Backbone as CSV, one residue per row, in Angstrom:
resi,resn,N_x,N_y,N_z,CA_x,CA_y,CA_z,C_x,C_y,C_z
1,MET,1.213,-72.381,-29.967,1.708,-73.745,-30.461,2.389,-73.430,-31.809
2,ILE,3.363,-74.056,-32.301,4.065,-73.892,-33.463,4.285,-75.160,-33.831
3,SER,3.683,-75.240,-35.388,3.760,-76.593,-35.761,4.845,-76.481,-37.202
4,VAL,5.861,-77.380,-37.368,6.785,-77.403,-38.355,6.762,-78.844,-38.907
5,LYS,6.733,-78.754,-40.283,6.674,-80.131,-41.058,7.945,-80.145,-41.645
6,VAL,8.732,-81.262,-41.328,9.845,-81.752,-41.972,9.857,-83.067,-42.761
7,ASP,10.228,-83.002,-43.834,10.186,-83.951,-44.723,10.991,-85.305,-44.475
8,LYS,10.717,-86.297,-44.891,11.293,-87.464,-44.262,12.969,-87.548,-44.786
9,GLU,13.298,-87.150,-45.823,14.420,-87.057,-46.417,15.421,-86.093,-45.399
10,LEU,14.910,-84.988,-45.017,15.745,-84.274,-44.040,15.835,-84.738,-42.681
11,ARG,14.746,-85.648,-42.205,14.839,-86.325,-41.059,15.896,-87.391,-40.976
12,ARG,16.050,-88.048,-42.194,17.054,-89.125,-42.259,18.543,-88.408,-42.236
13,ARG,18.603,-87.364,-42.861,19.888,-86.651,-42.830,20.416,-86.041,-41.549
14,ARG,19.458,-85.727,-40.692,19.830,-85.204,-39.397,21.082,-86.387,-38.840
15,GLU,22.092,-85.711,-38.314,23.292,-86.545,-37.623,22.675,-86.773,-36.163
16,VAL,22.394,-85.507,-35.583,22.043,-85.522,-34.098,20.522,-85.488,-33.920
17,LYS,20.080,-86.471,-33.057,18.694,-86.606,-32.814,18.278,-85.529,-31.603
18,ILE,17.654,-84.345,-32.163,17.371,-83.507,-31.199,15.890,-83.415,-31.503
19,GLY,15.169,-83.245,-30.400,13.621,-82.981,-30.471,13.294,-81.573,-31.064
20,ARG,12.413,-81.460,-32.154,11.995,-80.204,-32.638,11.614,-79.301,-31.862
21,SER,10.989,-79.560,-30.687,10.447,-78.485,-29.758,11.845,-77.934,-29.061
22,GLU,12.787,-78.865,-28.813,13.994,-78.231,-28.117,14.697,-77.324,-29.221
23,THR,14.794,-77.681,-30.375,15.417,-76.873,-31.396,14.598,-75.502,-31.610
24,ILE,13.325,-75.640,-31.602,12.681,-74.189,-31.593,12.822,-73.667,-30.396
25,ARG,12.799,-73.942,-29.318,13.036,-73.258,-27.976,14.462,-72.748,-28.038
26,CYS,15.268,-73.231,-28.650,16.783,-72.970,-28.467,16.787,-71.583,-29.584
27,ARG,16.269,-71.717,-30.535,16.115,-70.778,-31.616,15.528,-69.477,-31.181
28,VAL,14.355,-69.568,-30.549,13.618,-68.432,-29.849,14.635,-67.820,-28.849
29,GLU,15.189,-68.635,-27.982,16.023,-68.084,-26.913,17.125,-67.206,-27.538
30,LEU,17.630,-67.932,-28.711,18.764,-67.057,-29.317,18.350,-65.725,-29.986
31,GLU,17.026,-65.816,-30.568,16.535,-64.609,-31.004,16.293,-63.636,-30.019
32,GLU,15.795,-63.870,-28.720,15.550,-63.078,-27.731,16.852,-62.131,-27.438
33,ARG,18.052,-63.174,-27.155,19.345,-62.719,-26.672,19.866,-61.851,-27.788
34,ARG,19.853,-62.196,-29.091,20.133,-61.169,-30.098,19.517,-59.820,-30.152
35,ARG,18.304,-59.806,-29.743,17.410,-58.634,-29.681,17.832,-57.760,-28.621
36,ALA,18.194,-58.357,-27.473,18.705,-57.805,-26.255,19.916,-57.067,-26.479
37,ALA,20.872,-58.009,-26.991,22.237,-57.341,-27.435,22.113,-56.256,-28.365
38,GLU,21.327,-56.257,-29.467,21.230,-55.073,-30.242,20.627,-53.950,-29.580
39,LYS,19.691,-53.990,-28.654,19.171,-52.841,-27.820,20.534,-52.346,-26.920
40,LEU,21.366,-53.258,-26.473,22.325,-52.733,-25.548,23.234,-52.107,-26.452
41,LEU,23.663,-52.474,-27.592,24.577,-51.778,-28.217,24.073,-50.641,-28.850
42,GLU,22.612,-50.396,-29.313,22.256,-49.083,-29.598,22.296,-48.218,-28.710
43,GLY,22.096,-48.613,-27.380,22.074,-47.642,-26.255,23.783,-47.218,-25.894
44,LEU,24.645,-48.098,-26.147,26.049,-47.886,-26.148,26.456,-46.760,-27.115
45,ARG,25.844,-46.923,-28.365,26.107,-46.144,-29.568,25.756,-44.732,-29.303
46,LEU,24.576,-44.491,-28.629,23.814,-43.398,-28.330,24.344,-42.667,-27.043
47,ARG,25.271,-43.457,-26.343,25.886,-43.087,-25.061,24.698,-42.794,-23.968
48,ARG,23.599,-43.702,-23.922,22.748,-43.467,-23.044,23.209,-44.252,-21.700
49,CYS,24.053,-45.194,-21.865,24.600,-45.837,-20.825,25.888,-45.308,-20.112
50,VAL,25.934,-44.744,-19.162,27.131,-44.087,-18.603,27.756,-44.950,-17.367
51,VAL,29.076,-45.441,-17.515,29.575,-46.209,-16.447,30.003,-45.141,-15.205
52,PRO,29.554,-45.306,-14.158,29.729,-44.446,-12.779,31.100,-44.282,-12.781
53,SER,31.757,-43.204,-12.379,33.105,-43.088,-12.068,33.714,-43.861,-10.921
54,GLY,34.737,-44.471,-11.112,35.290,-45.622,-10.110,34.805,-46.924,-10.276
55,PHE,33.820,-47.090,-10.981,33.161,-48.547,-11.248,34.268,-49.412,-11.682
56,ILE,34.992,-49.306,-12.662,36.044,-50.207,-13.076,37.039,-50.287,-12.285
57,ASN,37.610,-49.387,-11.473,38.624,-49.762,-10.551,38.125,-50.639,-9.518
58,GLU,36.756,-50.314,-8.978,36.369,-51.226,-7.906,36.075,-52.696,-8.486
59,ALA,35.543,-52.797,-9.694,35.503,-54.222,-10.096,36.782,-54.970,-10.404
60,VAL,37.695,-54.380,-10.708,39.167,-54.841,-10.910,39.516,-55.401,-9.437
61,ARG,39.486,-54.463,-8.603,40.015,-54.554,-7.219,39.385,-55.858,-6.532
62,GLU,37.845,-55.826,-6.930,37.196,-56.906,-6.232,37.679,-58.377,-6.833
63,VAL,37.801,-58.271,-8.258,38.441,-59.641,-8.861,39.750,-59.937,-8.173
64,ARG,40.708,-59.059,-8.098,42.036,-59.325,-7.572,41.846,-59.880,-6.098
65,GLU,40.985,-59.291,-5.231,40.874,-59.542,-3.912,40.177,-61.153,-3.759
66,ALA,39.502,-61.471,-4.828,38.806,-62.650,-4.843,39.767,-63.805,-5.180
67,ARG,40.859,-63.647,-5.696,41.941,-64.745,-6.060,42.463,-65.079,-4.846
């Protein structure tokens, strides 16, 4: 459980009424996505991930056929 104290002045200045738990949950999810993106980018920099040959052509073909 996380407890956050917000002073009355700041509460009055908030324009959008969002529950604090929702705000914290969104921030945690944002940080998780950011860490996952950093991991992916690091893998791409180190060339750990290799796209199989023909994958891009197949993906483009599937998108065109789906239209």
